[in-house]
C-alpha positions as CSV (number, residue, x, y, z in Angstrom):
1,M,5.2,7.3,5.8
2,I,2.3,8.7,3.7
3,T,-0.8,10.5,5.0
4,T,-4.3,9.1,4.7
5,E,-5.0,11.7,1.9
6,Q,-1.9,10.5,0.0
7,R,-3.0,6.9,0.4
8,E,-6.5,7.8,-0.8
9,K,-5.1,9.6,-3.9
10,L,-2.8,6.6,-4.6
11,R,-5.8,4.2,-4.4
12,G,-7.8,6.5,-6.6
13,W,-5.1,6.6,-9.2
14,F,-5.0,2.8,-9.3
15,A,-8.8,2.6,-9.4
16,G,-8.9,4.9,-12.3
17,R,-5.9,3.4,-14.2
18,L,-6.6,-0.3,-13.8
19,P,-8.7,-1.9,-16.6
20,D,-12.3,-2.2,-15.5
21,D,-12.4,-5.9,-16.0
22,L,-9.1,-6.7,-14.3
23,F,-10.5,-7.4,-10.8
24,E,-13.9,-8.0,-9.4
25,E,-12.8,-5.5,-6.7
26,L,-9.7,-3.6,-5.8
27,T,-9.4,-4.9,-2.2
28,E,-6.1,-3.4,-0.9
29,I,-3.3,-1.1,-1.8
30,T,-0.3,-0.9,0.6
31,V,2.7,1.3,0.2
32,D,6.1,1.8,1.8
33,R,9.3,3.5,0.7
34,E,10.2,0.8,-1.9
35,E,7.0,-0.8,-3.0
36,I,3.3,-0.4,-3.8
37,T,1.3,-3.7,-3.4
38,V,-1.9,-4.0,-5.3
39,I,-4.4,-6.7,-4.3
40,G,-7.6,-7.4,-6.1
41,R,-10.3,-10.1,-5.9
42,I,-10.9,-12.4,-8.8
43,P,-13.7,-14.9,-9.2
44,A,-13.3,-18.3,-7.6
45,P,-13.7,-21.3,-9.9
46,R,-17.1,-23.0,-9.9
47,L,-16.9,-26.3,-8.1
48,A,-19.4,-28.7,-6.6
49,E,-20.2,-27.8,-2.9
50,D,-18.9,-31.2,-1.9
51,A,-15.7,-30.9,-3.8
52,P,-12.7,-32.4,-1.9
53,A,-10.2,-30.0,-0.4
54,A,-7.4,-31.2,-2.8
55,E,-9.7,-30.4,-5.8
56,R,-10.6,-27.0,-4.4
57,D,-6.9,-26.1,-3.7
58,A,-5.9,-27.2,-7.2
59,A,-8.7,-25.2,-8.8
60,L,-7.8,-22.1,-6.9
61,E,-4.1,-22.4,-7.7
62,S,-5.0,-22.9,-11.4
63,R,-7.3,-19.9,-11.4
64,V,-4.7,-17.7,-9.9
65,Q,-2.0,-18.9,-12.4
66,E,-4.4,-18.4,-15.4
67,F,-5.2,-14.8,-14.2
68,R,-1.5,-14.0,-13.7
69,E,-0.6,-15.1,-17.2
70,R,-3.6,-13.6,-18.9
71,T,-3.3,-10.2,-17.3
72,R,0.6,-9.9,-17.3
73,E,0.8,-7.2,-20.1
74,D,-2.0,-5.1,-18.6
75,R,-0.5,-5.2,-15.2
76,M,3.0,-4.4,-16.5
77,A,1.7,-1.3,-18.4
78,V,0.0,0.0,-15.2
79,A,3.2,-0.9,-13.1
80,R,5.4,1.1,-15.6
81,D,3.2,4.2,-15.3
82,A,2.9,3.9,-11.5
83,E,6.7,3.3,-11.0
84,H,7.4,6.4,-13.1
85,R,4.8,8.5,-11.2
86,F,5.4,7.2,-7.6
87,R,9.0,6.1,-7.8
88,R,8.3,2.8,-6.2
89,K,8.1,-0.8,-7.5
90,V,4.7,-2.2,-8.0
91,S,3.8,-5.7,-6.8
92,W,0.7,-7.7,-7.5
93,G,-1.5,-10.2,-5.8
94,V,-5.0,-11.6,-5.8
95,E,-7.7,-12.9,-3.4
96,C,-9.5,-15.9,-4.8
97,G,-11.9,-18.2,-2.9
98,G,-10.8,-16.8,0.5
99,Q,-7.0,-17.3,-0.2
100,R,-4.4,-14.7,-1.0
101,A,-1.6,-15.1,-3.5
102,L,1.2,-12.6,-4.2
103,F,2.8,-12.8,-7.7
104,T,5.8,-10.4,-7.2
105,H,7.0,-8.6,-4.2
106,V,10.1,-6.7,-3.1
107,A,12.3,-8.3,-0.5
108,A,14.4,-5.4,0.8
109,P,17.5,-6.3,2.8
110,V,17.5,-5.3,6.5
111,M,19.7,-7.8,8.2
112,T,17.4,-10.3,6.6
113,R,14.8,-10.1,3.8
114,L,11.5,-8.6,4.9
115,R,8.3,-8.3,3.1
116,Q,6.3,-5.0,2.8
117,P,4.2,-5.4,6.0
118,E,7.3,-5.9,8.1
119,R,9.1,-3.0,6.4
120,Q,6.1,-0.7,7.1
121,V,6.4,-1.4,10.8
122,L,10.2,-0.5,10.8
123,D,9.6,2.7,8.7
124,T,6.9,3.9,11.1
125,L,9.2,3.5,14.0
126,I,11.9,5.5,12.2
127,A,9.4,8.2,11.1
128,G,8.2,8.5,14.7
129,G,11.8,8.9,16.1
130,V,11.7,5.6,18.0
131,A,14.6,4.2,16.0
132,R,17.4,5.7,13.9
133,S,17.6,3.0,11.2
134,R,15.8,-0.2,10.1
135,S,18.3,-2.3,11.9
136,D,17.7,-0.3,15.1
137,A,13.9,-0.6,14.6
138,L,14.1,-4.3,14.0
139,A,16.0,-4.8,17.3
140,W,13.3,-2.7,19.0
141,C,10.6,-4.9,17.5
142,V,12.3,-8.1,18.6
143,R,12.4,-6.8,22.2
144,L,8.7,-5.7,22.1
145,V,7.5,-9.0,20.6
146,Q,3.9,-8.3,19.9
147,R,3.1,-6.4,23.1
148,H,0.5,-3.8,22.0
149,T,2.0,-3.3,18.6
150,D,-1.2,-2.9,16.5
151,D,-2.8,-0.3,18.8
152,W,0.5,1.5,19.4
153,L,1.5,1.7,15.7
154,A,-2.0,3.0,14.7
155,E,-1.7,5.7,17.3
156,L,1.8,6.6,16.1
157,R,0.6,6.8,12.5
158,D,-2.2,9.1,13.5
159,S,0.3,11.3,15.4
160,L,2.5,11.4,12.4
161,E,-0.3,12.5,10.1
162,H,-1.2,15.2,12.6
163,V,2.5,16.4,12.6
164,Q,2.4,16.5,8.7
165,R,-0.8,18.5,8.7
166,V,0.7,21.0,11.2
167,R,3.9,21.3,9.2
168,A,1.9,22.0,6.1
169,Q,0.3,25.0,7.8
170,G,3.7,26.5,8.7
171,P,5.2,29.7,7.4
172,D,6.7,27.9,4.4
173,A,3.4,26.5,3.3
174,E,1.8,27.5,0.0
175,P,-1.0,30.0,0.8
176,D,-4.6,29.0,-0.2
177,Q,-6.1,30.9,-3.1
178,G,-9.0,32.1,-0.8
179,D,-6.6,33.4,1.9
180,H,-5.6,36.5,-0.1
181,A,-8.2,38.8,-1.5
182,E,-7.1,40.9,-4.4
183,H,-6.6,44.5,-3.4
184,T,-7.9,47.1,-5.9
185,D,-7.9,50.9,-5.8
186,D,-11.7,50.9,-5.7
187,E,-11.6,49.3,-2.2
188,E,-9.8,52.2,-0.5
């Protein structure tokens, strides 16, 4: 579980590190214990407004594949830096013409293979003390089955951020530079 500030710094690092012409827009960065997923928007292919659905789908698929191949080396260089810095694998995806495509992604074992959005739910439950393990959290999720999950998890994440801020202000926290004025003999 990372704080909003940590998430903002991570997004800022990627925004600064990615080549300017890689994406039209950096649309989303998500993170969990194993993986950082970077999603950006790329231009949709130009088609006639009345193009059939099959033509549109084929053009989008082709555009995504072309982008993936053309940018592989740049994305791999950024991923190497990020994996060294953040100690997580980096996965990539794009949004193109209203569709989303993931190129690579970690499938971490937890009784079954789960993608990052599902693992984030489990990790939040563990961090909040609701479950002891991912397996325990998964069983809890199955019992809950979508009953108030989005609102409840957002509230839990906010609470965890508050706990982290309070912990950071504890007696073991690094003092701020402004908290301690230098004492000189002239002041006595």
